[in-house]
C-alpha positions as CSV (number, residue, x, y, z in Angstrom):
1,M,61.5,133.2,107.2
2,K,64.7,134.4,108.8
3,Y,66.3,137.6,107.4
4,I,63.2,138.5,105.4
5,D,60.5,140.0,107.6
6,E,63.2,141.3,110.0
7,F,64.5,143.7,107.3
8,Q,61.1,145.0,106.1
9,D,59.8,146.4,109.3
10,P,58.0,149.7,108.6
11,A,58.6,151.1,112.1
12,L,62.4,150.5,111.8
13,A,62.4,152.0,108.3
14,R,60.7,155.1,109.6
15,R,63.4,155.5,112.4
16,L,66.2,155.1,109.8
17,L,64.5,157.7,107.5
18,D,64.1,160.1,110.4
19,D,67.8,159.6,111.3
20,I,68.9,160.3,107.7
21,A,66.7,163.4,107.6
22,R,68.2,164.7,110.8
23,S,71.8,164.1,109.4
24,V,71.4,165.8,106.0
25,T,72.4,169.5,105.8
26,R,73.2,169.7,102.0
27,P,72.4,167.9,98.8
28,W,74.2,164.5,98.2
29,S,74.2,162.1,95.3
30,M,75.0,158.4,95.7
31,M,75.0,155.4,93.4
32,E,73.7,151.9,94.1
33,V,75.9,149.7,92.0
34,C,73.6,146.6,92.0
35,G,70.5,146.2,89.9
36,G,68.9,144.1,92.6
37,Q,69.2,147.1,94.9
38,T,67.7,149.3,92.2
39,H,64.7,147.1,92.0
40,S,64.3,147.1,95.8
41,I,64.6,150.9,95.9
42,I,61.9,151.4,93.2
43,R,59.6,148.6,94.5
44,H,59.5,150.0,98.0
45,G,59.6,153.7,97.0
46,I,62.8,154.3,99.0
47,D,64.0,157.1,96.7
48,Q,60.6,158.9,97.2
49,L,60.8,158.6,101.0
50,L,64.3,160.0,101.4
51,P,64.8,163.7,101.9
52,E,64.6,165.7,98.7
53,N,68.3,166.6,98.8
54,I,69.4,163.0,98.6
55,E,69.5,161.6,95.1
56,L,70.0,157.9,94.3
57,I,71.7,157.4,90.9
58,H,71.2,154.0,89.3
59,G,74.5,152.4,88.3
60,P,75.5,149.8,85.8
61,G,74.8,146.9,88.2
62,C,72.9,144.6,85.9
63,P,75.2,142.1,84.2
64,V,72.7,141.3,81.5
65,C,72.4,145.0,80.7
66,V,76.1,145.6,80.3
67,T,76.8,142.6,78.2
68,P,78.0,144.2,74.9
69,L,76.1,143.8,71.7
70,E,79.0,142.1,70.0
71,V,78.9,139.3,72.6
72,I,75.1,138.9,72.2
73,D,75.6,138.7,68.4
74,K,78.3,136.0,69.0
75,A,75.8,134.1,71.1
76,L,73.2,134.3,68.3
77,E,75.7,133.2,65.7
78,I,76.8,130.1,67.8
79,A,73.3,129.2,68.8
80,S,72.2,129.3,65.1
81,R,74.7,126.6,64.0
82,P,73.6,123.0,63.4
83,G,74.8,120.5,66.0
84,V,74.9,123.1,68.8
85,V,72.9,123.1,72.0
86,F,73.0,126.6,73.4
87,C,72.3,126.9,77.1
88,S,71.6,130.1,79.0
89,F,69.9,131.6,82.0
90,G,66.4,132.7,81.1
91,D,67.1,136.4,81.3
92,M,69.4,136.4,78.4
93,L,66.9,135.0,75.9
94,R,65.1,138.3,75.2
95,V,68.2,140.6,75.2
96,P,68.2,142.1,71.7
97,G,71.1,141.6,69.4
98,S,71.6,143.6,66.2
99,D,68.6,142.1,64.5
100,R,67.1,139.3,66.7
101,D,67.3,137.6,70.1
102,L,67.8,134.0,71.3
103,F,64.0,133.4,71.3
104,R,64.0,134.2,67.6
105,V,66.9,131.7,67.1
106,K,64.9,129.1,69.0
107,S,61.7,129.8,67.0
108,D,63.8,129.4,63.8
109,G,64.9,125.9,64.8
110,G,67.9,126.5,67.0
111,D,68.4,124.3,70.0
112,V,68.3,127.0,72.7
113,R,67.6,125.8,76.3
114,V,67.1,127.6,79.6
115,V,69.1,126.1,82.4
116,Y,69.2,127.0,86.1
117,S,72.9,126.2,86.6
118,P,75.9,125.9,84.4
119,M,76.3,122.3,85.7
120,D,72.9,121.6,84.0
121,A,74.6,122.4,80.7
122,L,77.6,120.2,81.5
123,R,75.2,117.3,82.2
124,I,73.5,117.9,78.8
125,A,77.0,117.7,77.2
126,Q,77.6,114.4,78.9
127,Q,74.2,113.0,77.8
128,T,74.6,114.2,74.2
129,P,78.2,113.5,73.2
130,D,77.3,114.0,69.5
131,Q,76.3,117.7,70.1
132,Q,78.4,120.7,70.9
133,V,77.0,122.2,74.1
134,V,77.7,125.9,74.9
135,F,76.8,127.7,78.1
136,F,76.5,131.5,78.0
137,G,78.4,132.7,81.1
138,V,77.3,136.2,82.0
139,G,77.4,138.0,85.3
140,F,79.4,139.8,87.9
141,E,81.6,138.2,90.5
142,T,78.6,136.6,92.1
143,T,77.9,134.0,89.4
144,A,81.5,133.6,88.2
145,P,82.5,130.9,90.8
146,A,79.7,128.5,89.7
147,I,80.8,128.9,86.1
148,A,84.5,128.5,87.0
149,M,83.7,125.3,88.9
150,T,81.8,124.0,85.9
151,A,84.8,124.6,83.7
152,H,87.0,122.9,86.3
153,Q,84.6,119.9,86.3
154,A,84.5,119.7,82.5
155,K,88.2,119.6,82.3
156,R,88.5,117.0,85.1
157,L,85.9,114.7,83.5
158,E,87.4,115.3,80.0
159,V,84.0,116.4,78.5
160,R,85.2,117.6,75.1
161,N,81.9,118.7,73.6
162,F,81.3,121.4,76.2
163,S,82.4,125.1,76.0
164,L,81.7,128.5,77.6
165,L,80.9,131.8,76.0
166,V,82.2,134.1,78.8
167,S,81.3,137.7,79.4
168,H,82.0,138.2,83.1
169,V,82.6,141.7,84.5
170,R,84.0,143.1,87.7
171,V,82.6,145.8,89.9
172,P,85.7,147.7,91.3
173,P,87.0,148.8,87.8
174,A,83.5,150.0,86.9
175,I,83.4,152.2,90.0
176,E,86.8,153.6,89.0
177,A,85.6,154.3,85.4
178,I,82.5,156.1,86.8
179,M,84.6,158.3,89.1
180,R,87.0,159.2,86.2
181,S,84.2,160.3,83.9
182,P,84.0,164.1,83.4
183,S,80.2,163.9,83.9
184,C,80.4,162.0,87.2
185,R,78.0,163.3,89.9
186,V,78.5,160.4,92.3
187,Q,79.7,161.3,95.8
188,A,79.2,157.9,97.5
189,F,78.6,154.3,96.6
190,L,76.4,151.5,97.9
191,A,78.4,148.5,97.0
192,A,76.7,145.2,96.2
193,G,76.6,142.8,99.1
194,H,76.5,139.6,97.1
195,V,79.6,140.6,95.1
196,C,81.5,141.3,98.3
197,S,80.3,138.0,99.8
198,V,82.5,136.4,97.1
199,M,85.3,138.8,96.6
200,G,85.5,140.5,100.0
201,T,86.1,144.2,100.5
202,L,89.9,144.5,100.1
203,E,89.7,146.1,96.7
204,Y,87.6,149.0,97.9
205,P,89.7,151.0,100.3
206,A,92.1,152.2,97.6
207,L,89.1,153.4,95.5
208,A,87.7,155.2,98.5
209,D,91.0,156.9,99.2
210,T,91.9,157.8,95.6
211,Y,88.5,159.3,94.8
212,Q,87.6,160.4,98.3
213,V,84.2,158.7,98.2
214,P,82.5,156.7,101.0
215,I,81.8,153.1,99.9
216,V,79.2,151.2,102.0
217,V,78.6,147.5,101.4
218,T,74.9,147.0,101.5
219,G,72.3,144.3,101.2
220,F,69.0,144.2,99.3
221,E,66.1,144.4,101.7
222,P,64.6,147.9,102.5
223,L,66.3,148.2,105.9
224,D,69.7,147.1,104.4
225,I,69.5,149.8,101.9
226,L,68.3,152.5,104.3
227,E,71.2,151.6,106.7
228,G,73.6,151.8,103.8
229,I,72.3,155.2,102.9
230,R,72.4,156.4,106.6
231,R,76.0,155.4,106.9
232,A,77.0,157.0,103.6
233,V,75.2,160.3,104.5
234,R,77.0,160.4,107.9
235,Q,80.4,160.0,106.2
236,L,79.6,162.6,103.6
237,E,78.5,165.1,106.2
238,R,81.7,164.5,108.2
239,G,83.9,164.7,105.2
240,E,85.0,161.1,105.5
241,H,85.7,158.5,102.8
242,R,85.9,155.0,104.2
243,V,84.7,151.5,103.4
244,E,82.0,150.3,105.7
245,N,80.4,146.9,105.8
246,A,76.7,147.3,106.5
247,Y,76.1,143.7,105.5
248,P,78.1,141.7,108.0
249,R,75.7,138.7,108.0
250,A,77.0,137.8,104.5
251,V,80.3,139.7,103.9
252,R,83.7,139.2,105.3
253,P,86.8,141.3,104.4
254,Q,88.6,138.3,102.8
255,G,85.6,137.1,100.9
256,N,85.0,133.4,100.2
257,P,88.4,131.7,100.0
258,V,87.1,128.6,98.2
259,A,85.3,130.6,95.5
260,L,88.4,132.8,95.1
261,S,90.6,129.8,94.6
262,V,88.6,128.3,91.8
263,L,88.3,131.8,90.2
264,R,92.1,132.2,90.1
265,E,92.5,128.7,88.5
266,V,90.0,129.2,85.7
267,F,89.9,132.9,85.0
268,T,92.3,135.8,84.4
269,T,91.4,139.5,84.2
270,T,91.1,141.2,80.9
271,D,89.8,144.4,79.4
272,R,86.1,144.2,78.8
273,A,83.6,146.2,76.8
274,W,80.5,147.3,78.7
275,R,77.3,147.9,76.7
276,G,76.5,151.6,76.7
277,I,79.7,152.5,78.5
278,G,82.7,151.3,76.5
279,T,85.8,149.3,77.3
280,I,87.0,149.4,80.9
281,P,90.6,148.1,81.6
282,D,90.8,144.9,83.6
283,S,87.1,144.9,84.2
284,G,86.4,141.4,83.0
285,W,87.4,137.8,83.2
286,R,88.4,135.4,80.4
287,L,89.4,131.8,80.6
288,T,93.0,131.1,81.2
289,D,95.2,129.5,78.6
290,A,94.8,126.2,80.5
291,Y,91.1,126.3,79.7
292,R,91.4,127.7,76.2
293,D,89.9,124.4,74.7
294,Y,86.7,125.3,76.6
295,D,86.4,128.8,75.2
296,A,83.5,129.0,72.8
297,E,84.8,132.1,71.0
298,H,88.0,130.1,70.2
299,R,86.2,126.9,69.3
300,F,83.6,128.5,67.0
301,E,85.9,131.3,65.6
302,V,83.3,134.1,66.1
303,A,85.1,137.4,65.8
304,G,84.8,140.7,63.9
305,L,81.0,140.7,63.9
306,A,79.4,144.0,62.8
307,T,77.0,145.4,65.4
308,E,74.5,148.2,65.4
309,E,72.7,149.6,68.5
310,S,69.2,151.1,68.4
311,A,69.3,154.7,67.4
312,V,66.5,155.7,69.8
313,C,67.4,153.7,72.9
314,R,69.3,155.6,75.6
315,S,70.0,152.7,77.8
316,G,73.7,153.6,77.8
317,E,73.0,156.8,79.5
318,V,70.8,155.0,82.0
319,L,73.6,152.6,82.8
320,Q,76.0,155.5,83.4
321,G,73.5,157.2,85.7
322,L,73.2,160.2,83.5
323,I,69.4,159.9,83.0
324,K,66.5,158.1,84.7
325,P,64.7,155.5,82.6
326,H,61.5,157.6,82.1
327,E,63.6,160.4,80.6
328,C,64.2,158.3,77.5
329,A,61.5,159.1,74.8
330,A,61.2,155.5,73.9
331,F,60.5,154.3,77.5
332,G,57.1,152.7,77.9
333,T,56.1,153.4,74.3
334,A,58.4,151.9,71.6
335,C,60.4,150.2,74.4
336,T,58.5,147.8,76.7
337,P,59.4,144.4,78.3
338,R,57.5,142.8,75.4
339,T,59.2,144.9,72.7
340,P,62.6,145.9,74.3
341,L,65.0,148.1,72.5
342,G,67.8,147.8,75.1
343,A,68.9,145.2,77.7
344,T,67.9,147.5,80.6
345,M,64.2,146.9,79.7
346,V,64.7,143.1,79.5
347,S,66.6,142.0,82.6
348,N,65.1,141.3,86.0
349,E,67.7,143.7,87.3
350,G,67.5,146.4,84.7
351,A,66.6,149.9,85.8
352,C,64.2,150.4,82.9
353,A,62.4,147.2,83.7
354,A,62.1,148.3,87.3
355,Y,60.6,151.6,86.4
356,Y,58.1,150.0,84.0
357,L,57.1,147.2,86.4
358,Y,56.4,149.5,89.3
359,R,54.8,152.1,87.0
360,R,57.4,154.8,87.7
361,L,56.6,156.8,84.6
362,A,57.7,159.9,86.5
363,T,59.2,160.5,89.9
364,P,56.9,162.4,92.2
365,R,58.2,162.6,95.7
366,T,55.0,162.1,97.6
367,E,55.0,159.9,100.7
368,E,51.3,159.0,100.0
369,T,52.4,157.0,97.0
370,A,55.5,155.4,98.5
371,S,55.8,152.6,101.0
372,V,58.4,150.5,102.7
373,G,57.7,146.9,103.5
């Protein structure tokens, strides 16, 4: 299949690793922002193949993981109400709220359905006009256009029994929040290629200049990630801090103009709380006033819910890149994918889930146990 095998070639990976090793003269720390990149790094052992003085820090790049507990509890409250069909992508169903998850609501009789597109939820609303159908809109800039288009269609078709519980977040403000943290150790970023395929790269040069960090837009296959690391290391060694696009087959500086147009129509930026991190200014989207009638929080009047995080889960520190998953005492014991304490163990893009899935209970740097391809 095109663009799969080409970017998992072990010989090319070895050449990139050798080039990185020749370039490095001092320790460097860089953060991959995307959870999909984290899974690729752990799956292929890329972090173990790199020179020891290059550290990859796992960032808050999993939208499921950073959805705040208050929003999860709002979803649970809405889904529990009679006459509601609550639709969501499958990875949200096991995310723990304060005392339960959406699977528990479903087992208790709630009409909770997994859909593969927000348009599926809109079709359900059209087919069941006597029910209130709610779609749980979670994600970064990548999934936001599809949800914005669904809201646009619902308004155009005058589907009155459809609404959205929105918890969308934006990457550039998160990068800025990370750089402003007193505990920040990040010296370069690998930016998420799929986010930039929608939004473009025009927001990043100001961040690179202000915080003097290289930002390299990177894909998700092993060679994509190694090329991103190679470019970031070269900039760091030269004292440069530019934005580079190492994913040109998908990313253009201006992004996707059609997607951006519908985003501007349906959403406006807002302050957003990130689970385990806190509130980041202008880091999220909410529905505009023109789409207020499709806002599930407004329709169902869910506000002021008391929330309580697990006392032993350290997923917030994982999301901030302060610790690796296996450094949490609950990892792999009290907290597993079947009994998750935090969202980072639930999501397909969560760092804790990646470490558990690929048996990374510790991080030995031995090439015999690591492979690319």
